[in-house]
C-alpha positions in Angstrom: -9.4 17.3 13.8 -10.5 14.4 11.6 -8.0 12.2 9.5 -9.4 13.7 6.3 -8.8 17.3 7.7 -5.1 16.3 8.7 -4.2 15.1 5.3 -1.1 16.9 4.4 -0.4 18.1 7.8 3.2 16.7 8.8 5.7 17.7 11.3 8.7 19.2 9.5 10.7 18.7 12.4 11.3 15.0 11.7 13.4 15.9 8.6 15.9 17.7 10.8 16.3 14.4 12.7 16.4 12.2 9.7 17.4 14.0 6.4 17.5 10.7 4.4 15.8 10.3 1.0 12.4 8.8 1.5 10.2 6.0 -0.1 6.6 6.4 0.8 4.8 2.9 0.8 1.0 2.6 1.5 -0.8 -0.7 2.0 -4.4 -0.6 1.2 -6.0 -3.5 2.6 -9.7 -4.9 2.3 -11.1 -5.7 5.8 -14.7 -6.4 4.6 -16.5 -9.4 6.1 -15.4 -11.9 3.4 -11.7 -11.3 4.5 -12.4 -12.9 7.9 -10.7 -16.1 9.3 -7.4 -17.1 7.8 -7.2 -14.2 5.3 -7.2 -11.5 7.9 -5.0 -13.5 10.3 -2.5 -14.0 7.5 -2.5 -10.1 6.7 -1.9 -9.3 10.3 0.9 -11.7 10.7 2.5 -10.6 7.4 2.4 -7.0 8.4 4.6 -7.9 11.5 7.1 -9.8 9.2 7.0 -6.6 6.9 8.0 -4.4 9.8 10.8 -6.8 10.9 12.3 -6.9 7.4 12.1 -3.1 7.0 13.7 -2.6 10.3 16.5 -5.2 9.6 18.5 -2.8 7.7 19.3 0.6 9.1 19.3 2.5 5.8 16.0 1.0 4.7 14.4 1.8 8.1 15.4 5.4 7.8 14.3 5.8 4.3 10.9 4.0 4.3 7.8 5.8 5.2 4.8 3.5 5.7 1.2 4.1 5.8 -1.7 1.6 6.2 -5.3 2.1 4.9 -8.1 -0.3 5.7 -11.3 -0.4 3.6 -14.7 -1.9 3.7 -17.5 0.1 2.1 -15.6 3.1 3.6 -11.9 3.8 3.8 -9.9 4.8 6.9 -6.1 5.7 7.4 -5.1 3.4 10.4 -1.5 4.2 10.2 -0.5 7.6 8.6 3.0 7.8 7.2 5.5 6.8 9.8 9.1 6.2 9.3 10.3 2.7 9.1 12.3 3.0 12.4 9.0 3.7 14.3 6.5 1.7 12.2 4.3 -0.6 14.2 1.8 -2.7 12.3 -2.1 -2.4 13.2 -4.2 -5.4 14.1 -7.0 -5.3 11.6 -10.5 -6.7 12.0 -13.2 -7.3 9.5 -16.4 -5.6 9.0 -18.7 -4.3 6.3 -18.7 -4.5 2.5 -16.3 -3.4 -0.3 -15.6 0.0 -1.9 -12.4 0.4 -4.1 -12.6 3.9 -5.2 -12.8 5.4 -1.6 -9.7 3.6 -0.6 -7.8 4.3 -3.8 -8.4 8.1 -3.7 -7.6 8.3 0.0 -4.2 6.5 -0.6 -3.4 8.8 -3.4 -4.5 11.7 -1.4 -2.1 11.0 1.4 0.7 10.0 -0.8 0.5 13.3 -2.7 0.3 15.1 0.6 3.4 13.2 2.0 5.5 14.2 -1.2 4.6 17.7 -0.6 5.9 17.6 2.9 9.3 16.1 1.3 9.4 19.1 -1.0 8.7 21.5 1.7 11.3 20.1 3.9 13.9 19.8 1.1 14.0 16.0 1.4 14.8 13.9 -1.9 12.3 11.1 -2.6 11.8 7.8 -4.6 8.8 6.9 -6.6 6.0 5.9 -4.2 4.8 2.1 -3.8 1.2 1.2 -3.4 0.0 -2.3 -2.4 -3.8 -2.9 -3.0 -5.3 -6.1 -1.6 -8.9 -7.3 -1.9 -10.8 -10.5 -2.2 -14.1 -9.4 -3.6 -16.3 -7.4 -5.9 -16.7 -3.8 -4.9 -20.5 -3.8 -4.4 -20.6 -0.4 -2.7 -18.9 1.4 -5.6 -20.3 2.4 -8.7 -19.0 2.5 -12.3 -18.2 6.2 -12.4 -16.3 6.3 -9.3 -14.2 3.3 -10.2 -13.5 4.8 -13.4 -12.4 7.9 -12.0 -10.2 6.4 -9.5 -8.6 4.2 -12.2 -7.9 7.2 -14.3 -6.1 8.9 -11.3 -4.0 5.8 -10.8 -3.0 5.7 -14.5 -2.0 9.3 -14.4 0.2 9.0 -11.4 1.7 5.8 -13.1 2.4 7.5 -16.2 3.9 10.4 -14.3 6.1 8.1 -12.3 4.7 9.3 -9.1 3.6 5.9 -8.0 3.9 2.3 -8.7 0.6 0.7 -8.0 0.4 -3.0 -7.6 -3.1 -4.9 -7.2 -3.6 -8.3 -5.6 -6.7 -10.5 -5.4 -6.7 -13.2 -2.7 -8.9 -16.2 -3.1 -8.7 -19.9 -2.4 -8.8 -22.9 -4.8 -12.5 -23.4 -3.7 -13.4 -19.6 -3.7 -11.2 -17.7 -6.3 -10.9 -14.0 -6.0 -13.2 -11.8 -8.2 -10.6 -10.2 -10.5 -13.1 -8.6 -12.9 -13.1 -5.0 -11.5 -9.7 -5.3 -10.2 -8.3 -5.7 -13.5 -9.7 -2.2 -14.5 -8.1 -0.4 -11.4 -4.6 0.1 -12.6 -2.4 -0.2 -15.6 -0.3 -3.1 -14.1 -1.8 -6.5 -14.5 -3.4 -7.6 -11.0 -2.1 -10.6 -9.5 -4.4 -13.6 -8.4 -3.3 -15.1 -5.1 -4.9 -18.5 -4.3 -3.5 -19.5 -0.9 -2.4 -18.0 2.3 1.3 -18.7 1.5 1.1 -16.6 -1.5 -0.6 -13.9 0.5 2.1 -13.8 3.0 4.6 -13.9 0.2 3.4 -11.0 -1.7 3.7 -8.7 1.4 7.2 -10.0 2.1 8.0 -9.2 -1.5 6.7 -5.6 -0.9 9.1 -5.3 2.1 12.1 -6.6 0.0 11.2 -4.2 -2.7 11.2 -1.3 -0.2 14.7 -2.4 0.9 15.9 -2.7 -2.9 14.6 0.8 -3.6 16.1 2.3 -0.5 19.6 1.1 -1.6 19.4 3.0 -4.9 19.4 6.7 -5.7 16.4 8.8 -6.2 15.5 9.0 -9.9 17.0 5.5 -10.6 14.8 3.2 -12.6 12.6 1.0 -10.4 14.3 -2.3 -10.1 12.2 -4.7 -7.9 12.9 -8.4 -6.7 11.4 -11.3 -8.6 8.0 -11.9 -7.5 8.5 -15.3 -6.2 5.4 -15.5 -4.0 3.5 -17.3 -6.6 5.7 -20.4 -6.3 4.0 -21.3 -3.1 
């Protein structure tokens, strides 16, 4: 069975062991060749810190469900939704070019499937969080596919199904190309200019998960201040 075939196939027995309300989080991470060196090293280190923060609090760990998608010119689920108590970050390596739409659609597919598993299991759930990180122009995409992916994100944002956050990572000498990223989601994309900001943005996501998990499903989304740009 391929990962695409298995989208939406989840073991309902997990909900008997852990009936807590769930917040699904998907990290959608660029692993194209231009992400090599310090960028991918920083992402891998930040994912480890992300796990540690999630697991520091027992309620957050029980309520967080984390998935990781890597993308270059293709998109792959490298960690399907896993409860925070068991989440182990992958070690990502760079390869290939860049395609946004395949990664976005795969992320939304597995998020919708995960929410259906909650409904099937009688589990309450929060609005999903999506973190999209790239450093480049999607040269392996086309305008139609990007437009359809953006429309899908917009619809899910309007339905309060997902909060989709986009980040572009660059350096002072080589800024991220934000032109297409700005079209991808209703929320203003954030330009990160150094590795400290990149690390901080992923730690902000983990703190956001902790904040959401301490609220009640259906409450307004109140996330920590985005202090990562202070670095």
